[in-house]
Each structure stands twice: as structure tokens, then as C-alpha cells.
C-alpha positions in Angstrom: -11.5 -27.1 -0.8 -11.7 -30.5 -2.6 -9.5 -30.7 -5.7 -8.5 -27.1 -5.0 -9.3 -25.8 -8.4 -13.0 -25.2 -7.8 -13.8 -21.7 -8.9 -13.9 -19.0 -6.2 -17.5 -18.0 -5.5 -18.5 -15.2 -7.9 -18.1 -11.8 -6.5 -21.0 -9.4 -7.2 -19.3 -6.6 -9.1 -21.7 -3.7 -8.6 -19.8 -0.6 -7.5 -21.3 2.6 -6.6 -19.4 5.7 -7.2 -19.5 7.6 -3.9 -18.3 11.2 -3.9 -15.7 11.7 -1.2 -17.0 13.3 2.0 -16.8 17.1 1.5 -13.7 16.5 -0.8 -11.4 17.3 2.1 -8.5 15.4 0.8 -9.5 12.4 2.9 -7.7 10.1 0.5 -7.7 7.0 2.8 -11.5 6.8 3.0 -11.9 6.2 -0.7 -12.6 2.6 -0.3 -15.3 3.0 -3.0 -15.5 5.0 -6.1 -12.3 7.0 -6.2 -10.0 4.2 -5.6 -11.9 1.5 -7.5 -10.5 0.3 -10.8 -14.0 -0.7 -11.9 -15.8 2.5 -12.1 -15.1 6.0 -13.3 -17.2 9.0 -13.6 -18.1 10.6 -16.9 -20.9 13.2 -16.9 -21.9 12.0 -13.4 -22.6 8.4 -14.4 -20.6 5.4 -13.5 -19.8 2.9 -16.2 -19.0 -0.7 -15.2 -16.8 -2.8 -17.5 -15.1 -6.1 -17.5 -11.4 -6.8 -18.1 -12.1 -8.3 -21.5 -13.6 -5.1 -22.7 -11.2 -2.9 -20.6 -11.0 0.4 -22.3 -8.3 0.2 -24.9 -5.2 2.3 -24.7 -5.8 5.4 -26.9 -5.0 4.5 -30.4 -2.1 6.5 -31.8 -4.5 8.0 -34.2 -7.9 7.8 -32.6 -10.9 8.8 -34.6 -11.7 12.5 -34.5 -15.0 11.8 -32.6 -13.1 10.2 -29.8 -10.4 12.9 -29.5 -10.3 16.3 -28.1 -7.5 18.8 -28.8 -6.9 22.3 -27.4 -4.3 24.9 -26.9 -3.6 24.8 -23.1 -1.0 27.5 -22.6 1.8 29.6 -24.1 5.3 28.1 -24.3 6.6 30.7 -21.8 3.9 30.0 -19.2 5.8 27.1 -17.7 9.4 27.1 -16.6 11.6 24.0 -16.6 10.6 21.7 -13.6 7.1 23.2 -13.5 3.8 21.2 -13.5 0.3 22.5 -14.2 -3.2 21.0 -14.4 -4.9 22.0 -17.6 -8.5 21.6 -18.7 -9.4 19.8 -22.0 -13.1 20.0 -21.7 -13.5 16.2 -21.1 -11.2 16.2 -18.2 -7.9 17.5 -16.8 -4.4 16.7 -17.9 -1.1 17.2 -16.0 1.2 19.3 -18.1 4.9 19.0 -17.3 7.9 21.0 -18.6 11.2 19.3 -18.2 14.5 20.1 -19.9 12.7 22.3 -22.4 10.2 19.6 -23.4 6.5 19.4 -22.6 4.8 16.2 -21.5 1.1 15.6 -20.9 -0.1 12.8 -18.6 -3.1 11.8 -16.5 -3.4 14.2 -13.6 -4.5 11.8 -10.8 -2.5 9.1 -9.1 -4.3 5.8 -10.0 -3.7 4.5 -6.5 -6.0 6.7 -4.4 -6.6 9.7 -6.7 -4.1 12.2 -5.4 -3.5 15.4 -7.5 -0.1 14.8 -9.0 0.4 18.5 -9.6 1.1 18.7 -5.9 3.7 16.0 -6.1 7.4 16.1 -6.8 9.1 16.3 -10.2 12.6 15.0 -10.3 14.8 12.8 -12.5 12.2 12.4 -15.3 9.4 11.3 -13.1 6.6 12.7 -10.9 6.2 11.3 -7.4 2.7 11.2 -5.8 2.4 13.6 -2.8 0.3 11.2 -0.8 1.9 7.8 -0.9 5.0 8.1 -3.0 4.2 6.3 -6.2 6.3 7.4 -9.2 5.4 7.8 -12.8 7.8 8.2 -15.8 6.9 11.6 -17.5 8.0 10.2 -20.9 5.8 7.1 -20.9 3.3 7.6 -18.0 4.5 4.2 -16.7 4.4 3.3 -13.0 8.0 3.1 -11.8 7.6 2.9 -8.1 4.7 1.8 -5.9 2.0 1.7 -4.3 -0.7 1.0 -6.8 -1.0 -1.2 -9.9 -1.8 1.1 -12.8 0.0 3.6 -14.9 -1.0 7.0 -16.3 -2.1 7.8 -19.8 0.3 9.8 -21.9 -1.1 12.4 -24.3 0.2 13.9 -27.5 1.7 17.4 -27.2 2.6 19.7 -30.1 3.9 23.3 -30.2 2.5 25.7 -32.9 3.2 29.4 -33.0 4.5 29.4 -29.4 1.3 27.7 -28.1 1.2 24.3 -26.5 -1.5 21.9 -27.8 -2.6 18.7 -26.1 -4.5 16.0 -28.0 -6.2 13.3 -25.9 -8.7 10.5 -26.2 -11.9 11.3 -24.3 -12.0 7.7 -22.9 -8.5 8.1 -21.5 -9.3 11.5 -20.0 -12.3 10.0 -18.1 -10.6 6.8 -17.0 -7.5 8.4 -15.5 -5.6 5.1 -15.3 -4.0 2.8 -17.8 -3.4 -0.9 -17.2 -0.1 -1.9 -18.8 -0.3 -4.2 -21.8 -0.1 -7.8 -20.6 0.5 -11.2 -22.2 -2.2 -13.8 -21.9 -1.7 -17.4 -20.8 -1.2 -19.8 -23.8 -0.3 -22.8 -21.7 -2.8 -25.5 -22.9 -2.9 -27.5 -19.7 -3.9 -24.6 -17.5 -6.6 -25.4 -15.0 -6.3 -29.1 -15.2 -2.7 -30.3 -14.7 -0.8 -30.8 -11.5 2.1 -28.7 -12.6 2.6 -24.9 -13.1 5.4 -22.8 -14.4 5.1 -20.2 -11.6 3.5 -20.8 -8.2 3.0 -17.9 -5.9 2.1 -18.6 -2.3 0.2 -15.6 -0.9 -2.0 -13.2 -2.7 -1.3 -9.9 -1.1 0.5 -7.0 -2.9 3.7 -8.9 -3.4 2.0 -12.0 -4.9 -0.3 -9.9 -7.2 2.4 -7.6 -8.4 4.7 -10.5 -9.2 2.0 -12.2 -11.3 1.1 -8.9 -13.1 4.8 -8.1 -13.7 5.4 -11.5 -15.3 2.5 -10.9 -17.7 3.6 -7.3 -18.4 7.1 -8.7 -19.3 5.5 -11.0 -21.9 5.5 -14.3 -19.8 2.7 -16.4 -21.3 3.1 -19.7 -19.3 0.9 -20.9 -16.4 0.8 -18.8 -13.2 -1.0 -20.1 -10.1 -1.6 -17.7 -7.1 -2.8 -19.4 -3.9 -4.2 -17.7 -0.8 -5.6 -18.7 2.6 -8.3 -16.0 2.0 -11.7 -16.5 0.7 -11.3 -13.4 -1.5 -9.3 -12.4 -4.6 -6.4 -10.0 -3.8 -7.7 -7.0 -1.8 -6.4 -3.8 -0.3 -5.6 -5.0 3.2 -4.3 -1.7 4.7 -7.8 -0.3 4.2 -9.3 -2.8 6.6 -8.2 -1.0 9.8 -8.9 2.5 8.3 -12.3 1.7 7.0 -13.8 -1.2 8.9 -17.1 -1.1 7.1 -15.6 -1.7 3.7 -17.0 -4.7 1.7 -14.8 -7.2 0.0 -15.8 -6.1 -3.5 -15.0 -2.5 -2.6 -11.5 -3.6 -1.5 -10.7 -5.8 -4.5 -7.5 -4.8 -6.2 -8.7 -6.3 -9.5 -12.1 -7.6 -10.7 -12.3 -11.3 -11.2 -12.6 -10.8 -15.0 -9.1 -9.4 -14.9 -7.6 -12.7 -13.6 -9.6 -14.7 -16.2 -8.5 -12.4 -19.1 -4.8 -12.7 -18.3 -4.8 -16.3 -17.2 -3.8 -15.7 -13.6 -5.3 -18.6 -11.7 -6.2 -17.9 -8.1 -6.8 -20.7 -5.6 -8.8 -19.4 -2.6 -8.9 -21.0 0.8 -5.8 -23.0 -0.2 -3.2 -23.7 2.4 0.2 -25.0 1.6 1.5 -27.3 4.3 4.8 -28.5 2.8 7.3 -27.4 0.2 9.6 -30.1 -1.3 12.3 -28.1 -3.0 14.2 -31.2 -4.2 11.2 -32.3 -6.3 9.9 -28.8 -6.8 6.5 -29.6 -5.4 4.1 -28.2 -2.8 1.4 -30.1 -0.9 -1.8 -28.5 0.1 -3.8 -29.2 3.3 -6.4 -31.2 1.4 -3.6 -33.4 -0.1 -3.5 -31.7 -3.5 0.0 -31.6 -4.9 1.3 -29.1 -7.4 4.7 -29.0 -9.2 6.4 -25.8 -10.1 9.5 -24.5 -12.0 9.7 -21.2 -10.1 8.2 -20.4 -6.7 7.5 -17.1 -4.9 6.9 -17.3 -1.2 4.8 -14.3 -0.1 2.8 -15.7 2.9 2.8 -12.5 4.9 2.3 -12.6 8.6 -0.1 -13.9 11.2 -1.3 -11.5 14.0 -0.1 -12.2 17.5 -3.0 -13.1 19.9 -3.4 -12.6 23.7 -2.2 -15.4 25.9 -4.0 -14.2 29.1 -6.7 -15.8 31.1 -10.0 -15.9 29.2 -8.4 -15.7 25.8 -11.1 -18.0 24.3 -13.9 -15.5 25.1 -16.1 -14.5 22.2 -16.0 -11.0 20.5 -12.2 -10.7 20.7 -10.6 -10.1 17.3 -7.5 -9.6 15.3 -8.3 -7.7 12.1 -7.2 -10.0 9.3 -10.1 -10.2 6.9 -13.0 -8.0 5.7 -15.3 -10.3 7.7 -13.4 -9.6 10.9 -13.5 -5.8 10.3 -17.2 -5.8 9.5 -18.1 -7.9 12.6 -16.1 -5.5 14.9 -18.0 -2.5 13.6 -21.3 -4.3 14.0 -20.5 -5.3 17.6 -19.1 -1.9 18.6 -22.0 0.2 17.5 -23.3 2.1 20.6 -21.2 -0.3 22.8 -17.9 -0.3 24.6 -14.8 -1.1 22.5 -11.3 -1.9 23.8 -8.2 -1.9 21.6 -5.1 -3.6 22.8 -1.9 -2.2 21.2 -1.3 1.4 20.1 0.6 0.7 16.9 -0.7 1.6 13.5 -3.5 -1.0 13.3 -4.7 -0.4 16.8 -4.8 3.4 16.5 -6.5 3.3 13.1 -9.2 1.0 14.5 -9.6 3.2 17.6 -10.0 6.3 15.4 -12.5 4.6 13.2 -14.7 3.4 16.1 -14.9 6.7 17.9 -17.9 7.7 15.8 -19.6 4.3 16.1 -18.9 3.1 19.7 -20.2 4.4 23.0 -16.7 4.3 24.3 -13.2 3.5 23.0 -10.3 2.6 25.2 -6.7 1.8 24.2 -4.4 -0.4 26.3 -0.6 -0.2 25.6 2.7 -1.3 27.2 4.7 1.8 26.2 4.1 5.2 27.7 3.1 6.9 24.4 1.6 5.5 21.2 4.0 5.0 18.3 6.9 5.8 20.6 9.5 3.5 19.0 8.5 4.4 15.5 7.7 8.2 15.7 9.4 9.2 19.0 8.1 10.6 22.2 7.0 14.1 21.1 5.1 13.1 17.9 3.6 10.1 19.8 2.3 12.5 22.5 0.8 14.9 20.0 -1.1 12.1 18.2 -2.2 10.8 21.6 -3.7 14.2 22.4 -5.6 14.2 19.1 -7.1 10.9 20.2 -8.0 12.2 23.7 -9.7 15.2 22.1 -11.8 12.6 20.3 -12.9 10.9 23.6 -10.4 8.0 23.4 -9.3 6.8 26.8 -5.7 5.5 27.2 -4.4 3.0 29.7 -0.7 3.1 29.2 2.3 1.1 30.6 0.1 -1.8 31.4 -1.2 -5.0 29.7 -4.3 -7.3 29.8 -4.3 -9.8 32.6 -7.8 -11.3 32.0 -10.7 -11.2 29.6 -14.0 -11.7 31.6 -17.1 -13.0 30.0 -20.8 -13.0 30.6 -22.6 -16.0 29.0 -19.5 -16.6 27.0 -19.3 -13.1 25.5 -16.7 -10.5 26.5 -17.9 -8.1 29.3 -14.7 -6.7 30.9 -11.0 -6.4 30.2 -8.9 -6.6 33.4 -5.5 -4.9 33.3 -2.3 -5.7 35.2 -2.7 -2.3 36.9 -5.9 -3.9 38.4 -8.1 -1.5 36.5 -11.3 -3.1 35.0 -12.5 -1.7 31.7 -16.0 -2.4 30.4 -15.8 -4.0 26.9 -18.3 -5.6 24.5 -15.7 -6.0 21.8 -11.9 -6.1 21.8 -9.5 -5.7 18.9 -6.0 -7.0 19.5 -3.2 -5.2 17.5 0.0 -6.3 19.3 2.1 -7.1 16.2 2.5 -10.1 14.0 4.9 -13.0 13.2 5.9 -14.2 9.8 3.5 -17.0 8.5 6.4 -19.3 7.6 5.7 -22.3 9.8 5.0 -24.5 6.7 8.7 -23.9 5.6 10.3 -25.4 8.8 10.7 -28.8 7.3 12.0 -27.5 4.0 15.6 -26.6 3.3 14.7 -22.9 2.7 16.5 -20.8 5.3 14.6 -19.1 8.0 16.2 -16.8 10.5 15.8 -17.1 14.3 12.5 -15.1 14.2 11.0 -17.0 11.3 11.7 -14.5 8.6 12.9 -15.7 5.1 16.3 -14.0 4.3 16.7 -12.9 0.7 19.3 -11.1 -1.3 18.8 -7.9 -3.3 17.2 -10.0 -6.1 14.7 -11.4 -3.7 16.3 -14.9 -4.0 16.3 -17.3 -1.1 19.1 -19.8 -0.5 17.4 -22.3 -2.9 17.7 -21.6 -6.6 14.4 -20.8 -8.3 12.7 -20.0 -5.0 12.1 -16.3 -4.3 10.4 -14.5 -1.4 8.8 -11.1 -0.9 6.6 -9.1 1.4 6.1 -9.0 5.1 7.8 -12.4 5.8 11.2 -11.5 4.4 14.4 -9.7 5.6 16.4 -8.1 2.7 19.4 -5.8 2.3 18.3 -2.1 2.4 20.5 -0.4 -0.2 20.6 3.1 1.2 21.2 1.9 4.8 24.5 0.2 3.8 22.7 -3.1 2.9 21.5 -3.6 6.4 19.2 -6.7 6.6 15.8 -5.4 7.6 12.2 -6.5 7.7 9.8 -3.7 6.4 6.2 -4.9 6.5 4.8 -2.0 4.4 2.2 -2.3 1.6 4.4 -0.3 -0.8 7.5 -2.4 0.0 5.6 -5.6 -0.8 4.7 -4.2 -4.2 8.3 -3.3 -5.0 9.6 -6.7 -3.9 7.0 -8.6 -5.9 8.1 -6.8 -9.0 11.8 -7.5 -8.4 11.1 -11.2 -7.8 9.2 -11.4 -11.1 12.0 -9.7 -13.0 14.5 -12.1 -11.6 12.4 -15.1 -12.4 12.8 -13.9 -16.0 16.6 -13.5 -15.4 16.6 -9.7 -15.7 19.0 -9.2 -12.7 16.9 -6.5 -11.1 17.8 -5.3 -7.5 15.5 -3.9 -4.8 16.3 -0.2 -4.2 13.0 1.3 -3.2 12.8 3.9 -0.4 10.2 2.7 2.2 7.1 4.8 2.3 4.0 4.4 4.4 1.0 6.3 5.7 -1.7 6.2 8.2 -5.1 8.0 8.4 -6.9 8.9 11.6 -9.7 11.4 12.1 -9.4 12.5 8.5 -5.8 13.4 8.9 -2.9 11.7 7.2 0.5 11.0 8.6 3.1 10.2 5.9 6.5 8.5 6.5 9.5 7.7 4.4 12.8 6.1 5.2 13.8 3.5 7.8 14.1 5.1 11.2 15.0 2.2 13.4 17.8 3.3 15.8 17.2 7.0 15.4 19.0 9.1 18.1 17.4 12.5 17.6 14.2 14.0 16.2 14.2 17.5 14.7 10.7 19.0 14.4 9.7 21.8 12.2 6.2 23.3 12.4 3.5 23.0 15.1 2.9 19.7 16.9 -0.1 21.0 18.7 -1.7 22.1 15.5 -0.7 18.8 13.9 1.0 20.7 11.1 4.6 19.5 11.3 7.5 17.6 9.7 9.8 15.4 11.9 13.3 14.4 10.7 14.7 11.3 12.3 18.5 11.3 12.5 21.2 8.9 13.4 24.6 10.5 13.9 25.0 13.1 11.2 22.4 11.6 8.8 18.6 11.8 8.2 17.3 8.3 8.1 13.5 8.9 8.0 10.9 11.7 7.9 7.3 11.9 9.0 4.8 14.7 8.4 1.2 15.8 8.8 -0.4 18.6 6.8 3.0 19.4 5.2 2.8 17.9 1.7 4.8 17.1 -0.3 7.8 17.1 1.9 7.8 13.4 2.6 7.7 12.7 -1.1 10.6 15.2 -1.6 12.7 13.5 1.0 11.9 10.0 -0.5 13.0 11.4 -3.9 16.3 12.7 -2.5 17.0 9.4 -0.7 16.1 7.5 -3.8 18.6 9.6 -5.9 21.4 8.4 -3.6 22.0 11.7 -1.9 22.3 11.7 1.9 20.6 14.4 3.9 22.8 15.8 6.6 21.5 16.7 10.1 23.0 20.2 9.8 21.1 20.9 6.6 17.8 20.2 8.5 18.9 22.3 11.4 19.5 25.2 9.1 16.2 24.6 7.4 14.3 24.7 10.8 16.3 27.8 11.8 15.4 29.7 8.6 12.1 28.1 7.8 9.8 31.0 8.4 9.7 31.1 4.6 9.0 27.4 4.3 11.6 27.3 1.6 12.4 23.7 0.7 14.7 24.3 -2.2 17.7 23.0 -0.2 16.2 19.5 -0.4 16.1 19.3 -4.2 19.5 20.8 -4.6 18.1 24.2 -5.9 18.8 27.3 -4.0 21.2 27.6 -1.1 
């Protein structure tokens, strides 16, 4: 990419608002419309707007024509700790009563549109029931991730024992608020060969770092570079919704980057980092000096090393183009997925309605075994088998056979031969840190970048975040871990930005992840590596359960299906610093015919 600063090709920004299928809470499929920051519905029509004209935050005294005010309930209708959705004619509002005070906020999580009324209220914030994002009830600000935007906060007044809410109509319809950000005032931006902040990698960690710097008032030059052809996008959606187009996946429209002076270099590969001279060199020879550097290169998928690995139509899912080609080739044909981890199983689930046949090949005896344990893994496997997916377990691929250069058969070590027109490989990933080997930035034996709680590497002024780092996990006794989750990358990007500005922030987020298969969502919070027991409440066959993962006397992780908001409750308890004991869970399971979860939040017995 000569000169490296050529503008990325313009992305067509037409977004259609698609109503979710039968509104059955299938939050992960909202690749368009619901999860898009560029379109919202008002009176059934979509309005498209650019960052420069991004709807203003409601003025403290908006004109009467833009405002709506109504009595929404009686003071006694809500008890402390209660939340309720109330209607204001132009949209709904989340009304919260906490410590005798009423607060009114946007009612949907800006990440994927979850109803926050079903979430968890604790310690002055509400936690999303689907993916664990947290919002301050006093300000509406996003305090924990995933997602990029905050909630609107509306005025509340009490008159004659009635609760009135006053809100701007625009804010009611938009349901999200982008925090106020500084603009870049650096005169040399776009031309010079030096930048104040350089961010390598434009996934969640890189983007959140850039946005946090601007939110904190930083107005110097920021350059974000990525190997991708696209501006930052929602990569976890690729394997859940393989048909999604790049513009549907975009986390921010290109006008946003222009408005806030965040320069993005696409298809830009860093080959060396010279920390002594604070300079990076790109593949095309372009050199860029920096004062502060964030390394967020993510990971590279592992590939098969068997005979025939160069055959056509064998993919790792890394880009929207990969995902789209897989769907095209699988339609009405035979698909084989190698690896029964999250990526492989999401792809297999998505392809069942498109492909003639879907087969999964896996070394373990059950899918997700190391992560979710034998029993949960088996229950999920059964769900897949009921959807016509065939499993070949405890074996691996020995050969890929082609006909006229294109994949025809996958040969297994068990000597089975499986027909295949397309193959997706999901056998894990390695940190994409090869370009750092010649630098003096420390890498561990597996290629991860070790950082401290402030996301600092061993080199002053150089930070790292996202899938390529190991960091101390506060609530597991600062054990050094690698957690390649979307939500974790957001949190680390924010902490890195805060420390670039010398704010001395520390990473303390409780890991939270989710997967979606056949319209069902599995949620997970904690860090379960090394669990020695699993306590299950509910019905595995019915896929309505919660599984507590314990080590010794302590709960270290929880997973659930159709049991909201228990995973968010557990995440909130762990985030507050309280340990959950195994015996508490055993008592809960024993007496849980009532489904009472008050023991978790410290209320009740």
C-alpha cells in the first residue's frame, strides 16, 4: 500500500433496518439493524446520519417541541433495587430505584439491544443480562464492556408522590449515546512521519484504546494500523453469521474516524519495532515514529499441516470475505469443520440450514470438553446431532484430497473418508507477535506478550492488549492468564489508554463470553481453567441449565443456557470481590425448586 496513508476505499454506508426474526431474543443474529450504530427506527423508518451530524446529546433544556414528559408511576410502585420499563409515548425508558432515588436511562443495551430491565442492578450500576456490559445508573456511562456506547440519562422529578420523566424524543429513539470526545488538533496529522500514539491492531482493544484517549480529552495524533482491508469490525459475529457484509459488521462508520481524527491505515503490516528510537517500519518500507505504542495484534489461526493442505476451498475464518466464501461454497454441498471449539461449532451450526451435510472432526471425545466439561459438552453435542450434524470424534485429519485442485474428500486418521466440498479449520490460534522477535519487548515461550495490571510491557511507553497478551487476573490471585475474549480486549484497551495518560488504572474485569448456536445462547463468566468439579442445576436435556465450575471450595466460572440473568449475577458478585463457595451452590441446587437466587446477591438466606 504505497505511502501507506492512501485513504481506505470508501465503504458504502447504506444500512437496512431488518426486524429480528420472530423477535425470539436471538440477539447474536442482529448483524444488521438492531446492533448497528448507523440506523435507528422511529415510526418505522430508518434514518442514516454521519458522525459530524451525530445526534447531539439532549440539551439540558431542550426545546419543548423536542421533549416529552409524563408521569410514569407512583413513588411507592417501585421498591429499592427494582427496575421497570416505562413508556413515554416516543419510546421506553428504564426506571431504576436505588437507595430511595429514582433514575431514568435508556432501556436497551447499546451493544446488541438486550432489555436492561432483565439485567442485574448492583453497586450503582446495571449489568446487561446477555453479555455483561455495565452502565452507571447516575450517568448512563458505560463502565464495563462489551460495546462502545453509553446510555442516555433522562430527567426525573417527583411531584405529589408521582414520578415524572422528561426526555428528548431524539434520545428516546436513538437508544445510545456516544461519549463526548476531543478532536485531533495536531496540525501535521496525515502527512508527517511521526505520531503521538500508534496502535498496532484495529480489533476491540485497539479501537477502545483510541476512543478512550479521545474521551479523556487527548487531542494529539492517533494512528491505528491494521492488516485488514476494513475499518474495525465485530469479528465475533463472523462465525455466528457468515453471510454478514463488512458494512453490517462495522463498529463505527468511517465518518466517525474522520470526525475525531483517528487515522486508520488499512492493509498495513508492521515488520519491525525499534523501541530505542521509538519507530516502527512497515512492510512497504514506510517508517513511523511514536511517543506511545499499543500492541494489539491479536492472533493468527492455526492451519492444518497434513498432506494436501494446499488444496483449494479450505479456510480459516479470519475476514468477512472468508466467511462469505464459505457460505457460498457450502450451499447445497458437503461441509466439514475441523475443530469443535467455539469457532468450529458456531460455523457448523450456521451451515446446517445451508449445506447438504455438515460434519465435525475433533480430537477430544466431546465438544468444548476442556472449557465446559463432559456433561455440558455432551448436551450441546446432542443438540447438534438433532440438527443433522455428524461428529467424528477422537480423530484428526490425515489428508485432504482434491479433484481438479478443489477439495473433494477429507481423510481421517481413523481411516474414514468424508465427502467435502468446503472445509473450515478452527483448531485454535497463536499470538501474531512474530514481528516483535527482534525487538527488546519480552515475549513468553508461547509468543504471548506479558503485561502488568496496567497493560505495560517491559519497555516504558509500550503497552499491549487483547488476544496476544498474558496479564494478572485480579480475582484469581493475579495468576498470569491469556483470555482471548472480545469483552476482555475492550477492557484492556481502555486500561492501556488510561495509563498512556498516567491515570494509574488497573485491569479488574471479570471475563464474560457468549456463543450462539441454533438460536440458543450460551453465556459464560469467570475463568474456569483447572476446574475440578461441575455442579449443574436445571435440565441439560432441555438445554435450560446453569453449570457452576469449582476448584477446591470456590466457584471459578459459571455457564448457562435459558437461565438469564444468572451469569450476569455471578459476574457481578465476582466483580464485587466476594468469593462464591461451593457449599452455597450445593445448597442452592438442593433447594432450588423455587429458583430463588437471592443468596447470590447477599439478600435472603
